[in-house]
VORO-292973 format. One line per field, with one value per residue (C-alpha): x, y, z; residue in one letter; residue number from 1. Coordinates in steps of 0.001 Angstrom, whole numbers, plus 500000, padded with zeros to 6 digits. Layout:
<atoms>
xx = [X ...]
yy = [Y ...]
zz = [Z ...]
res = [A ...]
n = [NUM ...]
</atoms>
This chain:
<atoms>
xx = [099813 103275 106002 109054 112325 114647 116802 114270 113707 117409 117315 118804 117678 121551 120507 117247 119028 121634 118377 117454 114393 113918 113339 114491 111209 108889 107552 109153 106133 106195 110124 109791 107005 108880 111612 109494 107647 110516 110199 106566 104070 101401 101940 100829 097638 099138 100129 096328 093456 090941 092069 089900 086517 083283 082803 080069 082920 085476 082952 082224 085903 086575 084085 086634 088820 092440 090706 088983 091464 094186 091414 092885 096645 095025 092977 095820 098235 101374 102458 098839 096652 097247 096683 092602 092068 094462 093041 089482 090639 092500 089934 087493 085158 084880 084224 080824 081501 083374 081752 082659 086031 086599 085823 088553 091225 092977 094122 097016 098663 102362 103468 103933 102499 099368 098266 095317 096492 094130 093637 090419 089056 090407 094071 095113 095076 096845 097166 097903 098069 100045 101278 103896 103286 105734 106538 105806 103312 101558 101219 101848 105181 105176 102223 102233 099890 101059 098705 100031 097089 097555 094189 095062 093950 092281 093042 091563 095036 096673 096258 098099 099807 100009 102077 101917 103711 103518 104603 105300 107745 109183 113182 115087 117449 120684 119487 118182 121369 124287 126133 126011 128894 125730 122178 122079 123953 121174 118280 119646 120741 117036 116150 117918 116161 112796 113870 115256 112357 110016 111984 112207 108426 107028 109295 107890 104596 105360 108113 107172 106117 102153 101295 098174 098488 098495 101274 103369 102409 103287 106543 106233 105205 108056 110406 109228 109257 112967 114152 112239 113855 117159 116711 115651 118834 121114 119874 120100 123722 124914 123242 123753 121562 118804 118809 118803 115078 113912 112035 110556 107325 107565 109600 112299 111281 112287 111397 110096 111019 107344 105101 106998 107485 106644 107358 109270 108896 110406 109907 110670 108231 110244 111331 109185 109828 106776 107647 105634 106226 104007 104376 102386 098694 099034 101855 099588 097401 094068 094585 095786 091883 090911]
yy = [369774 370462 367943 366922 367738 364878 365805 365373 361867 360829 358283 354953 351874 351946 355348 353653 350700 352666 353938 350712 350274 346469 347772 344524 342792 345100 344177 346496 348609 349109 349832 352432 354216 353961 356000 357947 358968 360335 363557 363077 362705 362776 359048 357552 357125 354103 352025 351341 350246 352391 354878 357670 358142 360114 363592 362444 360140 362319 364863 362118 361523 365453 365508 364049 366977 366753 366382 363300 361498 362321 361493 357931 359755 362835 360412 357655 358951 357528 355824 355623 354249 350462 347860 347608 351094 352033 349081 350135 353708 352819 350449 353025 351269 354490 357131 358542 358061 354899 352980 355464 355697 352069 351331 353390 352510 349168 347848 345684 344456 343246 341982 345017 347529 348404 350797 351979 353278 355287 356627 358902 357313 359675 358919 362189 362113 359266 358983 356635 356542 353873 352950 350525 348954 348130 344533 343691 346535 346578 350329 352991 354135 355479 356965 358610 360336 361104 362960 363712 365710 367207 369082 370441 374169 375573 378911 380739 380151 377036 374251 373799 370352 369879 367525 366771 364192 364221 361727 361103 358634 357659 357795 354808 355324 355087 358470 359743 359053 359998 362585 365347 367735 370708 370956 370910 367679 366450 367637 366184 362766 362528 363190 360236 358370 359335 358499 354961 354149 355131 353053 349932 350097 350445 348018 345925 346068 347281 345082 341620 339081 340315 340334 343353 346092 348661 347031 347555 351404 351805 351245 353733 356260 355211 356010 359355 360011 358994 360978 364023 363635 363196 366654 368167 366520 367842 371539 371342 369763 372648 375754 375768 378449 376799 373757 375616 377117 373534 373589 377115 377798 378842 376362 376185 377145 374696 374665 371122 370835 369382 370981 374307 376421 374751 374171 371836 371838 369050 369391 367495 366123 364632 360981 361882 363804 365171 365955 367944 368486 370792 371658 373577 373876 372511 374779 378054 379039 379257 375154 373925 373978 371882]
zz = [341781 342542 341201 343322 342499 341817 344708 347021 346064 346425 349244 348656 350127 352314 353889 355588 356386 358486 360128 361248 358992 357715 354178 352635 354396 351896 348298 345602 345493 349243 349076 346464 348480 351471 349646 347608 350790 352845 350691 348843 351550 349043 347986 351088 349432 347460 350801 352033 349837 349241 346604 345545 346206 345087 346757 349073 350691 350828 352716 355066 355918 356836 359485 361814 363397 364685 368392 367091 365571 368544 371195 372112 372793 374278 376869 377510 380421 380641 383800 384625 381929 382062 379223 380176 380053 376624 374679 374167 373594 370259 369333 369694 371914 374232 371488 370813 367057 367605 365086 362063 362695 363611 359875 358411 361280 361023 364879 365699 368561 369323 372284 374295 371573 370076 367422 365426 361905 359665 356165 355059 351834 349336 350555 351485 355462 357331 360656 364074 367530 369249 373018 374465 377695 380774 380326 383799 385429 382012 382265 379468 379254 376043 373557 369945 367782 364118 361223 357907 355740 352322 352669 356122 354999 351849 350594 347310 345594 347089 349617 352768 353947 357618 359487 363123 365364 369103 371770 375534 377014 380202 380124 380874 383914 381782 380311 383411 385312 382409 383189 380113 379437 378968 378957 375011 374938 377120 374899 372064 373660 374619 371400 369634 372647 371394 367643 368621 370898 368201 365446 367524 368291 364850 363608 366030 364544 360811 359922 360851 358064 358342 354937 356182 354081 357249 358971 355625 355706 359319 358470 355652 358382 360643 357504 357165 360804 360902 358334 359777 363151 361950 359951 363256 365075 362373 362699 366373 366640 364089 366100 369899 370076 368590 370583 373995 372919 372687 375993 375306 375086 371497 370767 367906 364208 361509 357723 356184 352641 352105 354706 355218 358393 361427 365697 367636 371366 373675 377116 380380 383227 386085 384809 381404 378263 375802 372340 369622 366031 364079 360325 357668 358488 361692 362930 362216 365134 362998 362333 365905 366758 363702]
res = [M R R T K P D Q L A I S D R S L R K Q G F P I D K L D V G N R R L A V S L C F S F F L L L A A L P G G C S N E S S V R R Q D V F S Q E E L S S P Y D H I A V Q E S L T I D A L P K L Q R F E S E R G P L L G G I E A F S Q G E H I A V S L G Q S K D G R K T W F N M V T F D E Y K L D V I R K Y F F C V D E D A A R F P A R V R R G F R F E C E M V L D E Q V L T Q T Y P S E N A K R L T V L R H I R E N L R K D I E E L G A G D S P E Q H N K M L S V C G M L L S Q T L E K I L L K L E S S P V L A S K L G E S A G V D F E H V N F G D G K V L M V F L E D M V A L R I R F G A F A D A K T R R Q]
n = [1 2 3 4 5 6 7 8 9 10 11 12 13 14 15 16 17 18 19 20 21 22 23 24 25 26 27 28 29 30 31 32 33 34 35 36 37 38 39 40 41 42 43 44 45 46 47 48 49 50 51 52 53 54 55 56 57 58 59 60 61 62 63 64 65 66 67 68 69 70 71 72 73 74 75 76 77 78 79 80 81 82 83 84 85 86 87 88 89 90 91 92 93 94 95 96 97 98 99 100 101 102 103 104 105 106 107 108 109 110 111 112 113 114 115 116 117 118 119 120 121 122 123 124 125 126 127 128 129 130 131 132 133 134 135 136 137 138 139 140 141 142 143 144 145 146 147 148 149 150 151 152 153 154 155 156 157 158 159 160 161 162 163 164 165 166 167 168 169 170 171 172 173 174 175 176 177 178 179 180 181 182 183 184 185 186 187 188 189 190 191 192 193 194 195 196 197 198 199 200 201 202 203 204 205 206 207 208 209 210 211 212 213 214 215 216 217 218 219 220 221 222 223 224 225 226 227 228 229 230 231 232 233 234 235 236 237 238 239 240 241 242 243 244 245 246 247 248 249 250 251 252 253 254 255 256 257 258 259 260 261 262 263 264 265 266 267 268 269 270 271 272 273 274 275 276 277 278 279 280 281 282 283 284 285 286 287 288 289 290]
</atoms>
């Protein structure tokens, strides 16, 4: 196993608080996990029950493809799907193999947000599908899919990790009508807007007083996503050329400290925006179909 360098773990509670995450509400164990997880994703297995399993259980979890895991995200449409449409998809009622996935996913619902979060029995794959509803119309205004996999691709000499995050959301009127000095400034503002909406949505479900482990796990996932988005923003702010490529079909090349090379792509869809981030094995053409 590759050891994590000490400087990769050098994130303080203070830096996480600055990004708006209520780390004080996590117990000591989960706080340590939150700090370490921002740079050492293999620690995900410690936050949810399950632990290690026998070989047959591991193989049984591996049958779930990326398409199956992201099915709720793919079949829920922003500004079209209503609460009555989206919730059954999150709970896998409409999935052919729903009972199998339902057995390893935990469903949680807030006032305007719902999420299904799962983890493989060996603890090496974690994912969630999450949606946010309009307060009055009850249609979906934001949707997210996240997956991190320690064994996304295997080669004779090594195992490649995979990281995937995708979202679509309706942009606030203020963001749409604001005057920007350049297109790059608009892109960076929208990316910060995505990060802030993600933080608020996860905080509503993951940072409450609920003792359930999956809510704490969601907070941890939010912390590592926020760190990743912050690194991307810093790189784009330092390079206008890269920022200008964010909307191109090839996206922007980015290297993640834990997952290696990947791509970041953000496109505008009238009053909406879509963001796709893939690192490691999930950024490879051969593994995109997994």
